[in-house]
A tleap script that builds the chain and sets N, CA, C and O, in Angstrom:
source leaprc.protein.ff14SB
mol = sequence {
  NMET LYS ARG MET GLY ILE ALA LEU LEU VAL
  ILE GLY LEU ILE GLY PHE VAL TRP ALA SER
  SER GLN ARG SER GLY TYR ASN SER VAL GLU
  GLY ALA LEU LYS SER THR PHE SER SER SER
  GLU ARG SER LYS LYS GLU GLY PHE GLU THR
  ALA ARG TRP VAL ALA LEU GLY ALA ALA VAL
  VAL GLY LEU ALA LEU VAL VAL ALA PRO GLY
  LYS ARG CGLY
}
set mol.1.N position { 1.141 -0.884 -0.278 }
set mol.1.CA position { 0.005 -0.280 0.308 }
set mol.1.C position { 0.092 1.565 -0.047 }
set mol.1.O position { -0.608 2.494 -0.451 }
set mol.2.N position { 2.308 1.066 0.728 }
set mol.2.CA position { 2.852 2.395 0.745 }
set mol.2.C position { 3.666 2.680 -1.223 }
set mol.2.O position { 4.618 3.434 -1.425 }
set mol.3.N position { 3.362 2.330 -1.700 }
set mol.3.CA position { 4.173 2.050 -3.009 }
set mol.3.C position { 3.170 2.907 -3.948 }
set mol.3.O position { 3.395 3.847 -4.711 }
set mol.4.N position { 1.988 2.232 -3.606 }
set mol.4.CA position { 1.276 2.480 -4.367 }
set mol.4.C position { 0.319 4.099 -3.683 }
set mol.4.O position { -0.727 4.380 -4.268 }
set mol.5.N position { 0.660 4.784 -2.797 }
set mol.5.CA position { 0.367 5.417 -1.991 }
set mol.5.C position { 1.480 7.000 -2.237 }
set mol.5.O position { 1.343 8.212 -2.075 }
set mol.6.N position { 2.664 5.966 -2.753 }
set mol.6.CA position { 3.839 7.681 -2.859 }
set mol.6.C position { 3.537 6.691 -4.173 }
set mol.6.O position { 3.904 5.537 -3.956 }
set mol.7.N position { 2.995 6.887 -5.376 }
set mol.7.CA position { 2.733 6.744 -6.546 }
set mol.7.C position { 1.859 7.487 -6.873 }
set mol.7.O position { 2.083 8.153 -7.884 }
set mol.8.N position { 0.496 7.684 -6.150 }
set mol.8.CA position { -0.854 8.561 -6.348 }
set mol.8.C position { -0.088 9.714 -5.871 }
set mol.8.O position { -0.440 10.653 -6.584 }
set mol.9.N position { 0.923 10.179 -4.887 }
set mol.9.CA position { 0.891 11.090 -3.887 }
set mol.9.C position { 1.589 12.009 -5.054 }
set mol.9.O position { 1.278 13.170 -5.320 }
set mol.10.N position { 2.667 11.173 -5.728 }
set mol.10.CA position { 3.504 11.842 -6.656 }
set mol.10.C position { 2.341 12.114 -8.332 }
set mol.10.O position { 2.358 12.969 -9.217 }
set mol.11.N position { 1.838 11.404 -8.181 }
set mol.11.CA position { 1.250 11.862 -9.386 }
set mol.11.C position { -0.410 12.632 -9.271 }
set mol.11.O position { -1.231 12.828 -10.168 }
set mol.12.N position { -0.458 12.861 -8.204 }
set mol.12.CA position { -1.164 13.799 -7.901 }
set mol.12.C position { -0.674 15.397 -7.617 }
set mol.12.O position { -1.255 16.481 -7.655 }
set mol.13.N position { 0.509 15.022 -7.355 }
set mol.13.CA position { 1.158 16.479 -7.012 }
set mol.13.C position { 1.636 17.050 -8.458 }
set mol.13.O position { 1.580 18.258 -8.690 }
set mol.14.N position { 2.075 16.182 -9.349 }
set mol.14.CA position { 2.561 16.613 -11.183 }
set mol.14.C position { 0.976 16.436 -11.771 }
set mol.14.O position { 1.094 16.300 -12.989 }
set mol.15.N position { 0.088 16.404 -11.537 }
set mol.15.CA position { -1.073 16.521 -12.213 }
set mol.15.C position { -1.782 18.065 -11.732 }
set mol.15.O position { -1.839 18.954 -12.582 }
set mol.16.N position { -2.280 18.300 -10.406 }
set mol.16.CA position { -1.992 19.672 -9.822 }
set mol.16.C position { -0.703 21.045 -10.268 }
set mol.16.O position { -0.948 22.231 -10.489 }
set mol.17.N position { 0.391 20.476 -10.281 }
set mol.17.CA position { 0.758 21.694 -11.094 }
set mol.17.C position { 1.046 21.877 -12.379 }
set mol.17.O position { 1.535 22.840 -12.969 }
set mol.18.N position { 0.504 20.317 -12.918 }
set mol.18.CA position { 0.376 20.803 -15.065 }
set mol.18.C position { -0.926 21.542 -14.763 }
set mol.18.O position { -0.999 22.643 -15.311 }
set mol.19.N position { -1.923 21.197 -14.047 }
set mol.19.CA position { -2.801 21.913 -14.432 }
set mol.19.C position { -3.440 22.886 -13.618 }
set mol.19.O position { -4.559 23.122 -14.073 }
set mol.20.N position { -3.209 23.479 -12.703 }
set mol.20.CA position { -2.764 24.617 -12.724 }
set mol.20.C position { -1.347 26.016 -13.599 }
set mol.20.O position { -1.209 27.237 -13.528 }
set mol.21.N position { -0.722 25.058 -14.208 }
set mol.21.CA position { 0.371 26.246 -14.937 }
set mol.21.C position { -0.895 26.301 -16.185 }
set mol.21.O position { -0.815 27.248 -16.967 }
set mol.22.N position { -1.788 25.533 -16.332 }
set mol.22.CA position { -2.815 25.434 -17.874 }
set mol.22.C position { -3.957 26.400 -17.637 }
set mol.22.O position { -4.604 26.814 -18.600 }
set mol.23.N position { -4.272 26.829 -16.228 }
set mol.23.CA position { -5.143 26.993 -15.893 }
set mol.23.C position { -5.053 29.147 -15.277 }
set mol.23.O position { -5.813 30.074 -14.998 }
set mol.24.N position { -3.462 28.811 -15.401 }
set mol.24.CA position { -3.506 30.428 -15.177 }
set mol.24.C position { -3.017 31.094 -16.561 }
set mol.24.O position { -2.383 32.143 -16.448 }
set mol.25.N position { -3.188 30.720 -17.521 }
set mol.25.CA position { -3.345 31.514 -18.838 }
set mol.25.C position { -4.739 32.397 -18.740 }
set mol.25.O position { -5.030 33.392 -19.404 }
set mol.26.N position { -5.542 31.712 -17.675 }
set mol.26.CA position { -6.745 32.363 -18.401 }
set mol.26.C position { -6.720 33.170 -17.107 }
set mol.26.O position { -7.861 33.421 -16.717 }
set mol.27.N position { -5.620 33.712 -16.225 }
set mol.27.CA position { -5.644 34.811 -15.307 }
set mol.27.C position { -5.765 36.261 -16.014 }
set mol.27.O position { -6.320 37.265 -15.570 }
set mol.28.N position { -4.971 36.053 -17.452 }
set mol.28.CA position { -4.517 37.233 -18.380 }
set mol.28.C position { -5.732 37.861 -18.445 }
set mol.28.O position { -6.864 37.377 -18.410 }
set mol.29.N position { -5.361 39.015 -18.546 }
set mol.29.CA position { -6.639 40.178 -19.493 }
set mol.29.C position { -6.807 38.942 -21.028 }
set mol.29.O position { -7.743 38.149 -21.129 }
set mol.30.N position { -6.033 39.034 -21.727 }
set mol.30.CA position { -6.757 37.874 -22.354 }
set mol.30.C position { -7.347 37.406 -22.392 }
set mol.30.O position { -8.466 37.556 -22.882 }
set mol.31.N position { -6.482 35.888 -21.453 }
set mol.31.CA position { -7.421 34.827 -21.249 }
set mol.31.C position { -9.348 35.396 -20.838 }
set mol.31.O position { -10.378 35.213 -21.486 }
set mol.32.N position { -9.161 35.938 -19.814 }
set mol.32.CA position { -10.279 36.316 -19.382 }
set mol.32.C position { -11.182 36.590 -20.467 }
set mol.32.O position { -12.163 35.858 -20.595 }
set mol.33.N position { -10.971 37.639 -21.349 }
set mol.33.CA position { -11.577 38.085 -22.468 }
set mol.33.C position { -12.181 36.922 -23.589 }
set mol.33.O position { -13.054 37.182 -24.417 }
set mol.34.N position { -11.540 35.626 -23.431 }
set mol.34.CA position { -11.345 34.168 -24.531 }
set mol.34.C position { -12.208 33.590 -23.943 }
set mol.34.O position { -12.982 32.925 -24.630 }
set mol.35.N position { -12.450 33.631 -22.091 }
set mol.35.CA position { -13.343 32.467 -21.339 }
set mol.35.C position { -14.438 33.519 -21.435 }
set mol.35.O position { -15.380 32.749 -21.249 }
set mol.36.N position { -14.999 34.678 -21.584 }
set mol.36.CA position { -15.778 35.060 -21.042 }
set mol.36.C position { -17.191 35.142 -22.204 }
set mol.36.O position { -18.418 35.163 -22.109 }
set mol.37.N position { -15.934 35.178 -23.543 }
set mol.37.CA position { -16.956 35.581 -24.916 }
set mol.37.C position { -16.428 33.903 -25.103 }
set mol.37.O position { -15.814 34.478 -24.204 }
set mol.38.N position { -16.189 33.029 -25.240 }
set mol.38.CA position { -15.967 31.326 -26.388 }
set mol.38.C position { -16.565 30.288 -24.775 }
set mol.38.O position { -16.054 30.418 -23.663 }
set mol.39.N position { -17.283 29.695 -24.988 }
set mol.39.CA position { -18.339 28.734 -24.348 }
set mol.39.C position { -17.110 28.015 -24.634 }
set mol.39.O position { -16.967 27.389 -23.583 }
set mol.40.N position { -16.267 27.743 -25.275 }
set mol.40.CA position { -15.281 26.399 -25.308 }
set mol.40.C position { -13.766 26.363 -24.761 }
set mol.40.O position { -12.901 25.495 -24.640 }
set mol.41.N position { -13.875 27.701 -24.498 }
set mol.41.CA position { -12.470 28.355 -23.621 }
set mol.41.C position { -13.245 28.712 -21.993 }
set mol.41.O position { -12.608 28.756 -20.940 }
set mol.42.N position { -14.594 28.917 -22.110 }
set mol.42.CA position { -14.866 28.623 -20.708 }
set mol.42.C position { -14.916 27.234 -19.922 }
set mol.42.O position { -14.691 26.928 -18.752 }
set mol.43.N position { -15.233 26.655 -20.845 }
set mol.43.CA position { -15.046 24.536 -20.958 }
set mol.43.C position { -13.461 24.399 -20.148 }
set mol.43.O position { -13.097 23.887 -19.090 }
set mol.44.N position { -13.016 24.879 -20.865 }
set mol.44.CA position { -11.490 24.578 -21.045 }
set mol.44.C position { -11.123 24.666 -19.811 }
set mol.44.O position { -10.602 23.748 -19.177 }
set mol.45.N position { -11.387 25.853 -19.364 }
set mol.45.CA position { -10.663 26.637 -17.532 }
set mol.45.C position { -11.910 26.495 -16.481 }
set mol.45.O position { -11.872 27.110 -15.415 }
set mol.46.N position { -13.071 25.616 -16.844 }
set mol.46.CA position { -13.741 24.583 -15.413 }
set mol.46.C position { -12.779 23.156 -16.324 }
set mol.46.O position { -12.093 22.656 -15.432 }
set mol.47.N position { -12.727 23.012 -16.573 }
set mol.47.CA position { -11.721 21.160 -16.687 }
set mol.47.C position { -10.897 21.781 -16.175 }
set mol.47.O position { -11.265 21.938 -15.011 }
set mol.48.N position { -9.501 22.489 -16.412 }
set mol.48.CA position { -8.394 22.530 -15.712 }
set mol.48.C position { -8.517 22.562 -14.339 }
set mol.48.O position { -7.784 21.863 -13.639 }
set mol.49.N position { -9.821 23.692 -13.612 }
set mol.49.CA position { -9.813 23.605 -12.171 }
set mol.49.C position { -10.460 22.323 -11.902 }
set mol.49.O position { -10.095 21.842 -10.830 }
set mol.50.N position { -11.214 21.703 -12.476 }
set mol.50.CA position { -11.472 20.594 -12.136 }
set mol.50.C position { -10.823 19.557 -11.740 }
set mol.50.O position { -11.075 18.739 -10.855 }
set mol.51.N position { -9.276 19.731 -13.052 }
set mol.51.CA position { -8.495 18.277 -12.784 }
set mol.51.C position { -7.443 18.634 -11.385 }
set mol.51.O position { -6.852 17.762 -10.748 }
set mol.52.N position { -7.366 20.498 -11.027 }
set mol.52.CA position { -6.634 19.913 -9.922 }
set mol.52.C position { -7.223 19.614 -9.426 }
set mol.52.O position { -7.123 18.426 -9.120 }
set mol.53.N position { -8.450 20.460 -8.856 }
set mol.53.CA position { -8.930 18.960 -7.732 }
set mol.53.C position { -8.958 17.824 -7.505 }
set mol.53.O position { -8.408 17.320 -6.526 }
set mol.54.N position { -9.657 17.152 -8.435 }
set mol.54.CA position { -9.025 16.136 -8.888 }
set mol.54.C position { -8.441 15.409 -8.217 }
set mol.54.O position { -8.882 14.608 -7.393 }
set mol.55.N position { -6.384 15.837 -8.799 }
set mol.55.CA position { -5.458 15.905 -8.552 }
set mol.55.C position { -4.522 16.373 -6.848 }
set mol.55.O position { -3.477 16.160 -6.234 }
set mol.56.N position { -5.713 17.057 -6.774 }
set mol.56.CA position { -5.119 17.044 -4.761 }
set mol.56.C position { -5.673 15.945 -4.429 }
set mol.56.O position { -5.041 15.192 -3.689 }
set mol.57.N position { -7.044 15.556 -4.904 }
set mol.57.CA position { -7.364 14.459 -3.730 }
set mol.57.C position { -6.684 13.376 -4.029 }
set mol.57.O position { -6.334 12.599 -3.140 }
set mol.58.N position { -6.296 13.092 -5.800 }
set mol.58.CA position { -5.126 11.535 -5.897 }
set mol.58.C position { -4.187 12.090 -4.108 }
set mol.58.O position { -4.115 11.364 -3.116 }
set mol.59.N position { -3.609 13.527 -4.231 }
set mol.59.CA position { -2.830 13.350 -3.555 }
set mol.59.C position { -2.650 12.989 -2.007 }
set mol.59.O position { -1.766 12.500 -1.304 }
set mol.60.N position { -3.533 13.327 -1.893 }
set mol.60.CA position { -4.557 13.458 -0.290 }
set mol.60.C position { -4.455 12.217 0.313 }
set mol.60.O position { -3.925 11.831 1.354 }
set mol.61.N position { -5.389 11.412 -1.006 }
set mol.61.CA position { -5.438 9.727 -0.677 }
set mol.61.C position { -4.064 9.196 -0.657 }
set mol.61.O position { -3.677 8.753 0.425 }
set mol.62.N position { -3.047 9.152 -1.923 }
set mol.62.CA position { -1.571 9.140 -1.998 }
set mol.62.C position { -1.092 9.037 -0.677 }
set mol.62.O position { -0.530 7.956 -0.504 }
set mol.63.N position { -1.107 9.848 0.439 }
set mol.63.CA position { -0.218 10.808 1.589 }
set mol.63.C position { -1.177 10.224 2.681 }
set mol.63.O position { -0.539 9.804 3.646 }
set mol.64.N position { -2.652 10.069 2.807 }
set mol.64.CA position { -2.928 9.006 3.881 }
set mol.64.C position { -2.821 7.496 3.231 }
set mol.64.O position { -3.668 6.662 3.553 }
set mol.65.N position { -2.120 7.271 2.618 }
set mol.65.CA position { -1.432 6.026 1.633 }
set mol.65.C position { -1.001 5.539 2.590 }
set mol.65.O position { -1.353 4.519 3.182 }
set mol.66.N position { 0.258 6.665 2.911 }
set mol.66.CA position { 1.782 6.776 3.006 }
set mol.66.C position { 1.938 6.618 4.172 }
set mol.66.O position { 2.763 5.911 4.750 }
set mol.67.N position { 0.914 7.468 4.697 }
set mol.67.CA position { 1.370 7.760 6.571 }
set mol.67.C position { 0.255 6.983 7.428 }
set mol.67.O position { 0.338 7.139 8.647 }
set mol.68.N position { -0.857 6.102 6.907 }
set mol.68.CA position { -1.461 5.424 7.484 }
set mol.68.C position { -0.973 4.860 8.152 }
set mol.68.O position { -0.175 5.661 8.640 }
set mol.69.N position { -0.719 3.274 8.954 }
set mol.69.CA position { 0.131 2.264 9.297 }
set mol.69.C position { -1.321 1.241 8.042 }
set mol.69.O position { -2.523 1.431 7.858 }
set mol.70.N position { -0.439 0.344 7.552 }
set mol.70.CA position { -0.943 -1.103 6.605 }
set mol.70.C position { -1.075 -2.199 7.519 }
set mol.70.O position { -0.355 -2.542 8.457 }
set mol.71.N position { -2.240 -2.728 7.017 }
set mol.71.CA position { -3.180 -3.590 8.214 }
set mol.71.C position { -1.850 -5.153 7.377 }
set mol.71.O position { -1.792 -5.651 6.253 }
set mol.72.N position { -1.383 -5.288 8.126 }
set mol.72.CA position { -0.141 -7.137 8.374 }
set mol.72.C position { -0.463 -8.747 8.699 }
set mol.72.O position { -0.339 -9.335 9.773 }
set mol.73.N position { -0.819 -9.147 7.691 }
set mol.73.CA position { -1.128 -9.987 8.303 }
set mol.73.C position { -2.285 -10.751 7.992 }
set mol.73.O position { -2.609 -11.699 8.708 }
savepdb mol mol.pdb
quit
């Protein structure tokens, strides 16, 4: 369980950083205008926001699997 926890933690953190970097493009004036007037850009922005939270959740589950003692026997 510890290996799986470490893998989830790493994947979750990498996914969070990647999704945050993709979403940060929408914080500029140009990105805000694009997401205001284009429904496809708005859905991309919301998709990256959802991906951030899913990745963060995976990292938290991974951390719990690493910290919590495994059941032996």
